[in-house]
C-alpha positions in Angstrom: 34.5 -18.8 9.2 34.8 -20.9 12.4 33.6 -24.3 12.4 30.4 -25.0 14.3 31.7 -27.9 16.5 34.4 -25.5 17.7 32.1 -22.4 18.4 30.4 -21.9 21.8 26.8 -22.6 22.0 25.9 -18.8 21.9 26.9 -18.4 18.4 24.4 -21.1 17.5 21.9 -19.5 19.4 22.5 -16.3 17.4 22.2 -18.0 14.1 18.9 -19.5 15.2 17.6 -16.1 16.4 18.8 -14.4 13.1 17.0 -17.1 11.1 13.7 -16.6 13.0 13.9 -12.9 12.7 14.4 -13.3 8.7 11.5 -15.6 8.5 9.3 -13.2 10.7 10.2 -10.4 8.5 9.5 -12.2 5.3 6.0 -13.3 6.5 3.2 -10.9 5.8 1.3 -9.8 8.9 -2.4 -10.6 9.6 -3.5 -7.1 8.4 -1.7 -7.3 5.1 -3.7 -8.6 2.3 -0.8 -9.8 0.3 -1.5 -13.0 -1.5 0.2 -16.2 -0.4 3.2 -17.3 -2.6 2.7 -20.7 -4.6 5.4 -22.1 -2.6 7.3 -21.7 0.6 10.1 -19.2 0.7 13.7 -20.8 0.6 16.0 -20.2 3.5 19.8 -20.9 3.6 20.6 -23.6 6.5 24.3 -23.1 6.4 27.2 -23.2 4.4 29.0 -25.9 6.4 26.7 -29.1 6.5 29.3 -31.4 8.3 29.3 -28.7 11.0 25.7 -28.5 11.4 25.4 -32.3 11.2 28.3 -32.7 13.9 26.2 -30.4 16.2 23.1 -32.5 15.7 25.0 -35.8 16.4 26.1 -34.2 19.8 22.4 -33.2 20.5 23.2 -29.4 20.7 19.8 -27.5 21.1 20.7 -24.6 18.9 21.4 -26.9 16.0 18.0 -28.4 16.5 16.4 -25.2 16.3 18.2 -24.4 12.9 17.4 -27.9 11.7 13.6 -27.1 11.9 14.1 -24.9 8.9 15.9 -27.3 6.7 13.1 -29.2 5.1 14.6 -29.8 1.6 18.3 -30.1 1.4 19.0 -31.4 -2.2 16.7 -34.0 -3.2 15.8 -32.0 -6.5 19.5 -31.8 -7.3 19.7 -35.7 -6.9 16.8 -36.5 -9.3 18.2 -33.9 -11.8 21.0 -36.2 -12.5 18.7 -39.1 -13.8 16.5 -36.8 -16.1 18.7 -37.8 -19.1 19.2 -41.3 -19.4 22.2 -42.7 -21.3 25.1 -40.9 -19.9 26.1 -43.3 -17.1 29.7 -42.3 -16.6 28.3 -38.7 -15.6 25.4 -40.3 -13.7 27.8 -42.4 -11.5 30.3 -39.7 -11.1 27.8 -36.7 -10.2 25.9 -39.0 -7.9 29.1 -40.1 -6.2 28.9 -43.8 -6.5 32.0 -45.7 -5.3 33.1 -47.8 -8.5 36.0 -49.8 -6.9 36.3 -52.1 -4.0 37.8 -50.1 -0.9 40.0 -52.9 0.3 41.1 -56.4 -0.7 39.1 -57.9 2.1 35.7 -56.1 0.7 36.5 -57.2 -2.6 36.6 -60.9 -1.7 33.3 -60.8 0.3 30.3 -60.0 -1.6 27.0 -59.0 -0.2 23.5 -59.2 -1.9 20.8 -56.8 -1.1 17.1 -57.0 -1.8 15.5 -53.4 -1.6 11.8 -53.0 -1.9 10.8 -49.5 -2.7 7.6 -47.6 -3.7 8.2 -44.0 -2.7 10.7 -41.4 -1.7 12.8 -41.6 -4.9 15.7 -39.2 -3.9 16.0 -41.1 -0.6 16.4 -44.4 -2.4 19.1 -43.1 -4.4 20.9 -41.9 -1.1 20.3 -45.4 0.4 21.7 -47.0 -2.9 24.9 -45.1 -3.4 25.5 -45.4 0.4 25.6 -49.2 0.2 26.9 -49.6 -3.3 30.3 -51.1 -4.1 30.9 -52.8 -7.4 31.6 -56.4 -5.8 28.0 -56.5 -4.4 24.8 -57.4 -6.2 21.3 -55.6 -5.8 18.0 -56.8 -6.5 15.5 -53.7 -6.7 11.8 -54.7 -6.1 9.6 -51.8 -7.4 6.1 -51.9 -6.1 3.9 -52.7 -9.1 1.6 -49.6 -7.9 4.4 -47.1 -7.9 3.7 -44.3 -10.6 5.1 -44.8 -14.0 7.5 -41.9 -13.9 8.9 -43.3 -10.7 9.6 -46.7 -12.3 11.3 -44.9 -15.4 13.7 -42.9 -13.1 14.7 -46.2 -11.1 15.3 -47.9 -14.5 17.4 -45.1 -15.8 19.8 -45.5 -12.7 19.7 -49.5 -12.7 20.6 -49.5 -16.4 23.9 -47.7 -15.6 25.3 -50.6 -13.3 25.8 -54.3 -14.3 25.3 -55.5 -10.7 22.0 -53.8 -9.9 18.8 -55.3 -11.5 15.1 -54.9 -11.0 13.2 -58.1 -9.9 11.8 -60.1 -12.8 8.5 -60.3 -11.1 6.6 -57.6 -9.1 3.9 -57.6 -6.3 1.6 -55.0 -5.4 2.8 -54.9 -2.0 0.4 -54.3 1.0 1.4 -53.5 4.7 1.2 -56.6 7.0 0.3 -58.7 3.8 1.9 -61.7 2.2 3.0 -59.7 -0.7 5.9 -58.2 1.3 7.2 -61.7 1.9 6.6 -62.5 -1.8 8.6 -59.4 -2.9 11.7 -61.0 -1.1 11.0 -64.4 -2.5 11.0 -63.0 -6.1 14.3 -61.3 -5.6 16.0 -64.3 -3.9 15.0 -66.4 -7.0 16.7 -63.8 -9.4 19.7 -63.5 -7.0 20.2 -67.4 -6.9 20.0 -67.5 -10.6 22.2 -64.5 -11.4 25.8 -64.7 -12.7 26.8 -63.0 -9.5 28.5 -64.9 -6.5 27.6 -63.6 -3.2 27.9 -64.7 0.5 25.0 -63.1 2.4 21.8 -61.3 1.5 20.6 -58.5 3.4 16.9 -57.1 2.9 16.1 -53.4 3.0 13.3 -51.0 2.3 13.4 -47.5 0.8 13.0 -46.1 4.3 16.1 -47.8 5.6 19.5 -46.3 6.0 23.0 -47.8 6.9 24.6 -46.8 10.0 27.7 -49.2 9.5 30.0 -49.1 6.3 30.4 -52.1 4.2 33.6 -53.0 5.8 31.9 -52.8 9.3 29.0 -54.9 8.2 31.6 -57.6 6.9 33.4 -57.5 10.1 30.2 -57.9 12.3 29.1 -60.8 10.0 32.5 -62.7 10.1 33.1 -61.9 13.7 29.8 -63.0 15.4 27.8 -64.7 12.7 30.4 -66.6 10.3 28.4 -69.1 8.1 25.3 -68.3 10.4 21.8 -66.6 9.5 20.8 -63.5 11.5 17.1 -63.7 12.5 16.3 -62.1 15.7 13.0 -63.6 17.1 11.7 -66.0 19.9 9.1 -68.7 20.1 5.7 -67.1 19.2 4.3 -65.1 22.5 0.6 -65.8 23.3 -0.5 -62.3 22.4 0.7 -62.9 18.6 -1.0 -66.3 18.3 -4.1 -65.0 16.7 -2.1 -63.7 13.7 -1.2 -67.3 12.8 -4.2 -69.3 14.0 -6.8 -67.2 12.2 -7.0 -66.4 8.5 -6.5 -62.6 7.9 -7.7 -60.7 4.7 -4.7 -58.9 3.1 -5.2 -55.2 3.0 -4.5 -53.8 -0.4 -5.1 -50.4 -2.1 -8.2 -51.7 -3.8 -9.5 -53.0 -0.5 -9.3 -56.3 1.5 -8.8 -59.5 -0.2 -11.7 -61.6 0.9 -11.3 -65.2 2.7 -13.9 -67.9 2.8 -16.0 -67.7 5.9 -15.2 -71.6 6.3 -11.3 -70.7 6.7 -11.5 -68.1 9.5 -9.3 -70.6 11.5 -6.2 -71.9 9.8 -5.0 -75.4 9.8 -2.1 -76.2 11.9 1.4 -75.4 10.6 2.7 -77.8 8.0 5.2 -80.4 9.0 4.2 -79.6 12.7 6.5 -76.7 12.5 7.0 -74.6 15.7 6.2 -71.0 14.8 8.6 -68.3 16.0 7.9 -64.5 16.0 10.7 -62.0 15.2 12.0 -59.3 12.9 11.1 -58.9 9.2 14.7 -58.0 8.7 17.4 -60.5 8.3 21.0 -61.5 7.1 21.1 -64.8 5.4 23.7 -67.1 3.9 23.4 -68.0 0.2 22.9 -71.6 1.2 20.1 -70.7 3.7 18.5 -68.9 0.8 18.8 -72.0 -1.7 17.3 -74.0 1.1 14.3 -71.7 1.4 13.7 -72.0 -2.5 13.8 -75.6 -2.5 12.9 -77.4 0.7 9.6 -79.0 1.0 9.1 -77.6 4.4 10.0 -74.1 3.5 7.6 -74.3 0.5 4.8 -75.6 2.4 5.4 -73.0 5.1 5.3 -70.3 2.4 1.8 -71.5 1.1 0.6 -71.8 4.7 1.7 -68.2 5.1 -0.5 -66.6 2.5 -3.5 -65.4 4.8 -1.6 -64.7 8.1 -1.0 -61.3 9.2 2.6 -60.0 8.7 4.2 -63.4 7.6 7.6 -61.9 7.1 7.7 -61.7 11.0 7.1 -65.6 11.1 8.7 -67.0 8.1 12.4 -66.4 8.3 12.8 -66.7 11.9 10.8 -70.0 11.9 12.8 -71.8 9.3 16.1 -70.6 10.7 15.2 -72.4 13.9 15.2 -75.7 12.1 18.4 -77.4 13.2 19.0 -79.0 9.8 18.8 -75.7 7.9 22.0 -74.4 6.5 23.3 -71.7 8.8 20.7 -72.2 11.5 20.6 -70.8 14.9 18.0 -72.9 16.7 18.7 -71.7 20.2 18.9 -68.0 19.3 16.7 -65.2 20.6 16.5 -61.6 19.8 20.2 -61.3 19.2 21.6 -59.9 16.2 22.0 -56.1 15.5 20.3 -56.0 12.2 18.0 -52.9 12.6 17.8 -50.0 14.9 14.0 -49.1 15.4 12.3 -47.1 17.9 9.1 -48.9 18.8 6.5 -46.9 20.8 6.0 -49.7 23.2 9.8 -49.7 24.1 9.9 -45.9 24.9 11.6 -45.4 28.4 13.1 -48.9 28.3 15.1 -49.3 25.1 15.1 -45.7 23.9 14.3 -42.2 25.2 11.3 -41.5 22.8 10.7 -40.7 19.3 12.1 -37.0 18.4 10.2 -37.2 15.1 6.8 -38.9 15.2 5.4 -42.4 15.4 3.8 -44.0 12.3 2.5 -47.8 12.6 3.9 -47.8 16.1 7.6 -47.1 15.1 9.5 -43.9 15.0 9.8 -41.8 11.8 13.3 -40.1 12.6 13.7 -36.4 13.2 17.0 -34.5 13.7 16.7 -35.1 17.5 17.0 -38.8 17.0 20.5 -38.6 15.4 22.5 -39.1 18.6 20.7 -42.3 19.4 21.0 -43.6 15.9 24.8 -43.1 15.6 25.3 -44.9 19.0 23.3 -47.9 18.0 25.3 -51.1 17.2 22.9 -52.0 14.5 23.9 -52.2 10.9 20.9 -50.1 9.7 18.2 -47.9 11.0 14.5 -47.7 10.1 12.4 -45.5 9.6 13.2 -42.3 7.7 11.2 -40.2 5.2 11.3 -36.9 3.5 9.5 -34.9 6.3 13.0 -34.4 7.9 15.4 -35.0 5.0 18.3 -33.5 6.9 18.5 -36.6 9.0 19.4 -38.8 6.2 21.7 -36.2 4.7 23.6 -36.0 8.0 23.7 -39.7 8.3 24.8 -40.0 4.6 27.7 -37.4 4.9 29.0 -39.4 8.0 28.6 -42.7 6.4 30.8 -41.7 3.3 33.4 -40.0 5.5 33.8 -43.1 7.5 34.0 -45.2 4.5 36.6 -43.2 2.7 38.7 -43.1 6.0 38.7 -46.8 6.2 39.7 -47.2 2.7 42.9 -49.2 1.9 42.7 -48.5 -1.7 43.1 -45.0 -3.5 39.9 -42.9 -3.2 38.7 -40.9 -6.2 38.0 -37.1 -5.3 34.3 -37.3 -6.5 33.5 -40.0 -3.9 33.7 -37.4 -1.2 30.9 -34.9 -0.6 32.0 -31.4 -0.9 32.4 -29.6 2.4 31.3 -26.1 1.1 27.9 -27.1 -0.1 25.2 -25.6 1.7 21.5 -26.7 2.5 18.8 -24.9 0.8 15.6 -25.8 3.0 12.0 -24.9 2.2 10.4 -23.4 5.2 7.3 -25.2 6.5 4.4 -23.1 7.5 
């Protein structure tokens, strides 16, 4: 069969038309009284996923039409490997985890990861196996409100790897609330007190995915930010000052946490700190993390941040602008390619619009966003979800292919994704 990237656009159009006709014939007409099936019909989205993904990366319109029908590539297969705990060698092999350093350089430069999760279990597995190498260390913060079954499956996976652990304390994380910051602090304490040595820590959530390989991340840090922290941000703009000058109740699943009427307006920042506004995402040196956990200013800033809105967008960047902080970048601005995000207010200037949908003012990516994502210089991208799982599947295959091509050590066959596996997608109605 000819590869999709070598075919003419007309062939893709024909395939898309054939799928449309097949779906039309499968659907009952309005006159029919046939009962609706309990779940949508399954359609095959192609036997050559790399070719379909390549066409999506190139932005081919016919490939986008085909991608509309690919709604559930293999999440059930991923989770099937975790139903039976105990057989860790099988889990590691079948989930295609890379279990040896791919180069001496990578083996001698360890990264720590903090990953906060609460949903999208299969996507978390895809994220973890994409960034996993045995010389790194991973702290997983599982939201306290996550279902028991979810926590059990995560524990099954974590138990198979010595360098992956669940944080010793868990928070019930609330959007824009202090608990998001608290979750990172919990993991930082565990990482510092663990037996593992690491150079930098990177924070992720379950809706992130890497654009760069482990080797490329190390090269970026060493070439541009050696012994420096990456916390993109600027001095607090006037339109964000109400977030830190007034007390904000934290939104939780049970409702808002009330604040005292006498505490509507906050005290000034401790130690006369200048407040900055920036990204919630960072790349931090180990010495800076130790500073955050022990310095009086950092501790007081943490307490002061408990009732401000989205404190994680102020805390890291403010402390990293202190000139005596380890690895500080006091004169930095928004530079630092940590995360590729399509914000709604930047449409038309920074990006060409969201091809998926906007949620909380940021883009949840669709297949049409793939060309923009892979052109980004950022280390990771956000946000992804299971609405369009083909997006993560394509990025995952591209990421693994790049990693094994860059390898300077022997590559095990099961580290590669098979080329002849096909996408089985459930058609959305």
